[in-house]
VOLUM-319610 format. One record per residue: residue number from 1; residue in one letter; x, y, z of N, C-alpha, C, O, CB in turn. Coordinates in steps of 0.1 Angstrom, whole numbers. Atoms other than C-alpha are relative to their C-alpha. Glycine has a CB too. Example, Ala and Ser with C-alpha at 12.3 -4.5 7.8 and 13.67 -1.06 7.14 Angstrom:
# residues 2
n/res/nxx/nyy/nzz/caxx/cayy/cazz/cxx/cyy/czz/oxx/oyy/ozz/cbxx/cbyy/cbzz
1/a/9/-12/0/123/-45/78/9/12/0/19/12/7/-10/0/12
2/s/-9/-11/0/137/-11/71/-8/11/8/-3/22/9/4/5/-14
***
This chain:
# residues 89
n/res/nxx/nyy/nzz/caxx/cayy/cazz/cxx/cyy/czz/oxx/oyy/ozz/cbxx/cbyy/cbzz
1/m/-4/-2/14/674/1454/903/10/-11/-4/8/-17/-15/6/13/-2
2/e/-10/10/3/703/1430/905/-7/-14/-2/-3/-22/-10/11/-1/11
3/e/7/12/1/679/1401/911/-7/-2/-14/-7/-13/-19/-11/-1/11
4/e/7/0/13/660/1410/879/11/-4/-11/8/-12/-20/-6/13/-4
5/n/-10/3/10/693/1409/859/4/-15/1/6/-21/-10/12/9/2
6/n/-4/14/-1/702/1375/873/-11/-9/-5/-7/-20/-11/2/-3/15
7/q/11/8/6/668/1361/863/0/0/-15/-4/-9/-21/-13/5/6
8/n/0/-1/14/672/1373/828/12/-5/-7/12/-6/-20/-2/15/-4
9/v/-12/6/6/706/1358/822/-3/-14/-4/-7/-23/5/12/1/10
10/n/1/14/5/704/1327/801/14/-6/-1/22/-1/-9/-8/-1/-14
11/i/-12/7/1/732/1303/806/-2/-12/-10/-10/-21/-7/6/-5/14
12/q/2/11/10/736/1280/776/12/-10/2/23/-7/2/1/6/-14
13/v/-9/11/-2/753/1247/782/0/-9/-12/-10/-14/-16/-3/-9/13
14/e/-1/8/12/766/1229/752/1/-15/4/7/-18/14/13/4/-8
15/e/-1/14/-3/761/1192/751/13/-5/-5/17/-2/-16/-12/-8/-7
16/e/-13/5/3/794/1174/751/-2/-15/-4/-8/-22/4/10/2/11
17/e/1/14/4/795/1142/731/12/-8/7/23/-5/6/1/-2/-15
18/i/-9/8/-7/812/1115/752/1/-13/-7/-10/-20/-8/-3/-1/15
19/n/0/13/6/825/1085/734/8/-10/9/16/-6/18/7/0/-13
20/t/-6/10/-8/836/1052/750/15/0/0/21/-2/10/-5/-13/-3
21/e/-14/0/1/871/1054/738/7/11/8/17/8/15/5/1/-15
22/d/-5/-11/-8/877/1088/754/-1/-4/15/8/-1/23/-7/13/-3
23/v/2/3/-14/863/1075/787/11/-11/4/16/-10/15/-14/-6/2
24/a/-9/10/-3/885/1044/785/14/5/1/22/1/10/-1/-11/-11
25/v/-14/-5/0/917/1063/777/2/9/13/12/8/19/2/9/-12
26/d/-1/-8/-13/910/1088/806/1/-9/12/9/-6/21/-13/9/1
27/a/-1/9/-11/904/1059/830/13/-6/1/19/-8/12/-12/-11/-1
28/y/-14/6/0/936/1042/819/10/10/5/19/6/13/3/-5/-14
29/n/-10/-10/-5/956/1074/824/-1/2/15/10/4/21/-2/13/-8
30/r/1/-3/-14/942/1080/858/5/-12/9/11/-11/19/-15/3/4
31/i/-5/12/-7/948/1044/869/15/-1/0/21/-5/10/-7/-13/-6
32/d/-14/0/2/983/1045/855/7/9/10/17/6/16/4/2/-14
33/a/-6/-10/-8/991/1077/874/-2/-5/15/8/-3/23/-7/13/-2
34/l/2/5/-13/976/1062/906/9/-11/4/15/-11/15/-15/-4/2
35/v/-9/11/-2/996/1030/903/14/5/2/21/1/11/-1/-10/-11
36/e/-13/-6/-2/1028/1050/898/2/7/13/13/5/19/3/9/-12
37/l/-1/-7/-13/1021/1071/929/1/-10/11/9/-8/20/-12/9/1
38/l/-1/10/-10/1014/1040/950/13/-7/1/18/-10/12/-12/-10/-2
39/i/-13/6/0/1046/1024/939/11/10/5/19/6/13/4/-4/-15
40/k/-10/-10/-4/1066/1056/944/-1/2/16/10/4/22/-3/14/-7
41/k/1/-2/-15/1052/1059/980/3/-13/7/3/-13/20/-14/5/3
42/g/-3/12/-7/1061/1023/987/-12/-8/5/-10/-17/14/10/2/11
43/i/12/7/-5/1025/1012/993/-2/-14/-7/-6/-23/-1/-12/9/-3
44/i/0/13/7/1026/985/966/13/-1/-8/20/9/-10/-12/-1/-9
45/t/-11/2/8/1053/970/944/-4/-2/-14/-16/-6/-17/9/-11/5
46/e/2/3/14/1056/966/907/-4/-15/-2/-13/-18/-10/12/3/-9
47/q/3/15/1/1055/928/912/-14/-3/5/-21/-11/-1/10/-8/9
48/e/14/2/-4/1022/931/931/-10/4/-11/-20/-3/-12/-2/8/13
49/i/9/-5/11/1007/950/902/0/-11/-11/-10/-14/-16/5/13/-5
50/d/-1/10/10/1020/924/878/-8/-13/3/-15/-18/-5/15/-4/-3
51/d/7/11/-5/1006/896/899/-15/2/-1/-22/-7/-5/4/-4/14
52/m/15/-3/1/972/912/901/-5/1/-14/-16/-5/-17/-3/14/7
53/e/4/0/15/971/918/863/-1/-14/-5/-10/-17/-12/11/8/-8
54/d/0/14/5/980/882/857/-13/-7/6/-19/-15/-2/12/-8/5
55/a/12/6/-6/952/871/881/-13/4/-7/-22/-4/-9/-1/3/15
56/l/11/-5/6/927/893/865/-2/-5/-15/-13/-8/-19/0/16/-1
57/l/0/5/14/937/881/830/-5/-15/1/-13/-19/-8/14/1/-6
58/e/4/14/-2/933/845/842/-15/-1/3/-22/-10/-3/8/-7/11
59/e/14/0/-3/899/853/856/-9/3/-12/-19/-3/-14/-3/10/11
60/f/7/-4/12/888/870/824/-1/-11/-10/-11/-14/-16/6/13/-6
61/e/-1/11/9/900/841/803/-9/-11/4/-16/-18/-4/14/-4/-2
62/g/8/10/-6/882/817/826/-15/3/-3/-23/-6/-6/2/-2/14
63/e/14/-4/3/849/836/822/-3/-2/-14/-15/-5/-17/-2/14/5
64/e/3/2/14/852/836/785/-2/-15/-4/-10/-18/-13/12/6/-9
65/e/1/14/3/856/798/785/-12/-6/7/-15/-18/5/13/-7/4
66/g/12/5/-7/826/794/808/4/-7/13/-4/-14/19/-8/-9/-9
67/n/-5/7/-12/848/781/837/3/10/11/13/9/18/12/-8/-4
68/s/-4/-11/-9/846/812/858/0/-5/15/8/1/22/-11/11/-1
69/s/-1/4/-14/840/792/890/13/-7/3/18/-7/14/-12/-10/3
70/e/-13/7/-1/872/772/884/12/10/-1/22/9/7/2/-11/-10
71/a/-11/-8/3/894/800/871/1/13/9/11/19/11/0/5/-14
72/s/0/-13/-8/883/830/893/1/-3/15/-8/-9/20/-12/8/-4
73/p/-1/2/-14/896/829/928/-10/9/8/-13/20/3/14/2/5
74/k/8/-9/-8/873/843/955/9/11/6/21/9/7/-7/-8/12
75/s/-8/-12/-4/884/877/967/8/-3/13/18/3/15/-10/12/3
76/s/-7/3/-12/894/862/1001/12/-9/-2/19/-12/7/-9/-5/10
77/e/-11/10/2/918/837/984/12/6/-7/21/-2/-11/-6/-11/-8
78/h/-12/-5/7/942/861/967/12/0/9/11/-1/21/-3/14/-5
79/e/-12/0/-8/978/862/977/1/13/8/-3/24/4/13/-1/-9
80/h/-1/-11/-9/985/885/1006/14/4/3/23/-4/3/-8/-3/13
81/s/-13/-5/-4/1014/907/1016/-3/10/11/-15/13/13/8/6/-11
82/e/2/-10/-11/1019/931/1045/-7/12/-5/-14/19/2/13/3/7
83/s/5/-13/5/1010/960/1023/-12/-1/-9/-17/8/-14/11/7/-8
84/c/11/2/8/981/945/1005/-13/8/4/-20/13/-4/-4/-15/-1
85/g/10/-8/-6/956/962/1028/-14/-5/-1/-24/2/2/0/13/-7
86/c/14/5/2/926/939/1021/-6/-4/14/-18/-6/15/1/-12/-9
87/g/5/4/-13/923/929/1058/1/-15/2/-1/-19/14/-14/5/1
88/h/-1/14/-2/928/892/1052/14/-4/3/24/2/-1/-5/-8/-13
89/q/-14/4/-4/957/873/1067/2/-14/-7/13/-19/-4/1/-1/15
***
């Protein structure tokens, strides 16, 4: 009898409209919280974050100018620190 009741139950799922701005804001908030936690735990420093942001901006600007091969360093060429964790020395 219980199986019959379960079969007759209709679960209606409403479609949720997802817009790009909401996704971007959510991603930003999650990244910001993660960065703050990593800094608080001493895994990375604020300076390392600033340096990485600068490198990404330079890479992005280089790609816009069509000089991505000159402006974007290879992943193995970034500056390293003991806490960077990339595995390169």
